[in-house]
C-alpha positions as CSV (number, residue, x, y, z in Angstrom):
1,M,-0.9,-24.9,-8.8
2,F,-1.2,-23.2,-5.3
3,G,-4.9,-22.9,-5.8
4,I,-4.7,-20.6,-8.8
5,H,-7.6,-20.8,-11.2
6,D,-8.4,-19.0,-14.5
7,F,-4.8,-18.4,-15.2
8,W,-5.2,-17.4,-18.8
9,L,-7.9,-14.9,-17.9
10,F,-5.5,-13.5,-15.3
11,L,-2.7,-13.3,-17.8
12,I,-4.8,-11.5,-20.5
13,S,-6.4,-9.1,-18.1
14,G,-3.1,-8.3,-16.5
15,L,-1.5,-7.6,-19.9
16,L,-4.4,-5.2,-20.7
17,L,-3.9,-3.4,-17.4
18,N,-0.2,-3.1,-18.0
19,I,-0.5,-1.6,-21.5
20,A,-3.3,0.8,-20.5
21,P,-1.9,4.4,-20.5
22,G,-1.3,5.7,-17.1
23,P,1.1,7.7,-14.8
24,D,3.7,4.9,-14.8
25,S,3.8,4.8,-18.6
26,A,3.9,8.6,-18.8
27,Y,6.9,8.6,-16.4
28,V,8.8,6.0,-18.3
29,V,8.2,7.7,-21.6
30,G,9.2,11.1,-20.2
31,R,12.4,9.8,-18.8
32,G,13.2,7.9,-22.0
33,V,12.7,11.1,-24.0
34,Q,14.7,13.1,-21.5
35,M,17.6,10.8,-20.8
36,G,17.7,8.2,-23.5
37,W,17.3,4.5,-23.2
38,R,19.2,4.4,-19.9
39,G,16.7,6.8,-18.4
40,G,13.8,4.8,-19.7
41,V,15.2,1.5,-18.3
42,A,16.0,3.1,-14.9
43,A,12.4,4.4,-14.7
44,A,10.9,1.0,-15.7
45,L,13.0,-0.9,-13.2
46,G,12.2,1.6,-10.4
47,I,8.4,1.3,-11.1
48,S,8.7,-2.5,-11.2
49,T,10.6,-2.5,-7.9
50,G,7.9,-0.4,-6.2
51,C,5.2,-2.7,-7.4
52,L,7.2,-5.7,-6.3
53,T,7.2,-4.4,-2.7
54,H,3.4,-4.4,-2.7
55,V,3.3,-7.9,-4.1
56,L,5.5,-9.1,-1.3
57,A,3.5,-7.2,1.2
58,A,0.3,-8.7,-0.1
59,A,1.7,-12.2,0.1
60,L,2.7,-11.6,3.7
61,G,-0.6,-10.0,4.6
62,L,0.9,-6.5,5.3
63,S,-1.2,-4.8,2.6
64,A,-4.3,-6.1,4.3
65,L,-3.3,-4.5,7.5
66,L,-2.5,-1.2,5.7
67,V,-6.0,-1.1,4.1
68,A,-7.7,-2.2,7.4
69,S,-5.9,0.4,9.5
70,V,-7.2,4.0,8.8
71,T,-4.2,5.4,10.7
72,A,-1.6,3.4,8.8
73,F,-3.3,4.2,5.5
74,T,-3.4,8.0,6.3
75,V,0.3,8.1,7.3
76,V,1.5,6.3,4.2
77,K,-0.9,8.4,2.0
78,W,0.4,11.7,3.3
79,L,4.1,10.6,3.1
80,G,3.6,9.6,-0.5
81,A,1.7,12.8,-1.3
82,A,4.4,15.0,0.2
83,Y,7.2,13.2,-1.5
84,L,5.5,13.4,-4.9
85,C,4.7,17.1,-4.6
86,Y,8.3,17.7,-3.5
87,V,9.7,15.9,-6.5
88,G,7.2,17.7,-8.8
89,L,8.1,21.1,-7.5
90,T,11.8,20.4,-7.8
91,M,11.4,19.4,-11.4
92,L,9.1,22.4,-12.2
93,L,11.7,24.8,-10.8
94,S,14.8,23.1,-12.2
95,R,16.6,24.4,-15.3
96,A,17.6,22.2,-18.2
97,P,21.3,21.6,-18.1
98,R,23.4,22.6,-21.1
99,P,24.8,19.7,-23.1
100,D,28.4,19.0,-22.0
101,V,30.3,16.1,-23.5
102,T,33.0,16.5,-20.8
103,A,30.6,15.9,-17.9
104,P,31.8,13.1,-15.6
105,Q,30.1,9.7,-15.8
106,E,29.4,9.9,-12.0
107,T,26.8,12.6,-12.7
108,I,25.0,10.3,-15.1
109,A,25.1,7.5,-12.6
110,V,23.6,9.7,-9.9
111,S,20.9,10.9,-12.2
112,L,19.9,7.4,-13.2
113,A,19.8,6.3,-9.5
114,R,17.5,9.3,-8.8
115,V,15.2,8.3,-11.7
116,F,15.1,4.7,-10.4
117,W,14.2,5.7,-6.8
118,Q,11.7,8.3,-7.9
119,G,9.9,5.5,-9.9
120,A,10.2,3.1,-7.0
121,L,9.0,5.4,-4.3
122,T,6.1,6.7,-6.4
123,N,4.6,3.2,-6.1
124,M,5.9,2.2,-2.7
125,L,4.3,5.2,-1.1
126,N,1.0,4.9,-2.9
127,P,-1.5,2.9,-0.8
128,K,-3.8,2.7,-3.8
129,V,-1.3,0.3,-5.4
130,A,-1.5,-2.0,-2.4
131,M,-5.3,-1.9,-2.6
132,F,-5.2,-2.8,-6.3
133,F,-3.2,-5.9,-5.7
134,L,-5.4,-7.0,-2.8
135,A,-8.5,-6.5,-5.0
136,F,-7.1,-8.0,-8.2
137,L,-5.0,-11.0,-7.2
138,P,-7.6,-12.8,-4.9
139,Q,-10.0,-13.1,-7.9
140,F,-7.7,-15.9,-9.2
141,V,-7.0,-17.8,-6.0
142,D,-9.3,-20.4,-4.5
143,A,-10.8,-19.4,-1.2
144,D,-9.7,-22.7,0.4
145,A,-6.3,-22.8,-1.3
146,P,-3.7,-24.3,1.2
147,H,-0.9,-22.0,0.0
148,K,-2.5,-18.5,-0.5
149,P,0.8,-16.6,0.1
150,L,2.5,-18.6,-2.6
151,A,-0.4,-18.1,-5.0
152,F,-0.4,-14.3,-4.3
153,L,3.4,-14.2,-4.8
154,T,3.3,-16.2,-8.1
155,L,0.5,-14.1,-9.6
156,G,2.1,-10.9,-8.5
157,L,5.5,-11.7,-9.9
158,I,4.0,-12.6,-13.2
159,F,2.0,-9.3,-13.3
160,V,5.1,-7.2,-12.3
161,F,7.3,-9.1,-14.8
162,N,4.9,-8.5,-17.7
163,G,4.6,-4.8,-16.7
164,M,8.3,-4.4,-16.5
165,L,8.7,-5.8,-20.1
166,W,6.1,-3.4,-21.3
167,C,7.7,-0.4,-19.6
168,L,11.1,-1.3,-20.9
169,A,9.8,-1.5,-24.4
170,I,8.0,1.9,-24.3
171,G,11.0,3.5,-22.5
172,I,13.5,2.3,-25.2
173,A,11.1,3.1,-28.0
174,A,10.5,6.7,-26.7
175,A,14.3,7.2,-26.4
176,R,14.9,6.1,-30.0
177,A,12.1,8.4,-31.2
178,A,13.4,11.4,-29.3
179,V,17.1,11.7,-30.3
180,R,16.6,15.2,-31.7
181,V,14.5,16.3,-28.7
182,R,17.3,15.6,-26.3
183,S,19.6,18.0,-28.2
184,S,17.2,20.9,-27.4
185,S,17.5,22.4,-23.9
186,G,14.2,24.1,-24.3
187,A,12.5,20.7,-25.1
188,I,14.1,19.1,-22.0
189,A,12.9,22.0,-19.9
190,W,9.3,21.4,-21.0
191,I,9.7,17.7,-20.4
192,N,10.8,18.5,-16.9
193,R,7.8,20.7,-16.4
194,G,5.5,18.0,-17.7
195,L,7.0,15.3,-15.4
196,G,6.9,17.8,-12.5
197,A,3.2,18.5,-13.1
198,L,2.6,14.7,-13.3
199,F,4.2,14.2,-9.9
200,I,2.2,17.0,-8.4
201,Y,-1.0,15.6,-9.9
202,L,-0.2,12.2,-8.4
203,G,0.6,13.7,-5.0
204,V,-2.7,15.6,-4.9
205,R,-4.7,12.6,-6.0
206,I,-3.1,10.4,-3.3
207,A,-3.7,13.1,-0.7
208,F,-7.4,13.1,-1.4
209,S,-7.7,9.3,-1.8
210,Q,-9.7,7.4,0.9
211,A,-9.4,3.9,2.2
212,K,-12.4,1.7,1.2
């Protein structure tokens, strides 16, 4: 279909890549522990949305232009690095809020929206994600396939969907395992610091990445 070959090899290798521990998994687990299953779900959906934009870009050929253009790659790289470092510093300097059962629901909604967009922008502004999809997906598409964009889109959607299911699972599992942790303001503060350090690490890594 659409010139796709070795589909089962793609599916297995994609699943292994999705379940491999990495920054995305750490972010989902951290938010699940910090905010409960809603935080884990918001983080998982945000990360999946960020990956989806790169899949669509790869299908349309925009990712190829990003990788081919040194200027475009550099601009996106520094925007992503600056955003991640900003988020990381904000979390490192933030104070854990005291539990308040009377807090309005609007505050929770805003927090979940922020978690979602942090996860999404982490991937959207990472040119390495674009390079990954351009390097991985073509391995399973025939060179003379008549519908390469559709093949890229199909494979990318499957990869992102499987990754979303995995992130949802670990986010919910982390939330259920951390009920007691969330009742401790000190533990939440350390989780914030850990997530902040993760964001700063990602920002620095992106800043020193190079287009190949």
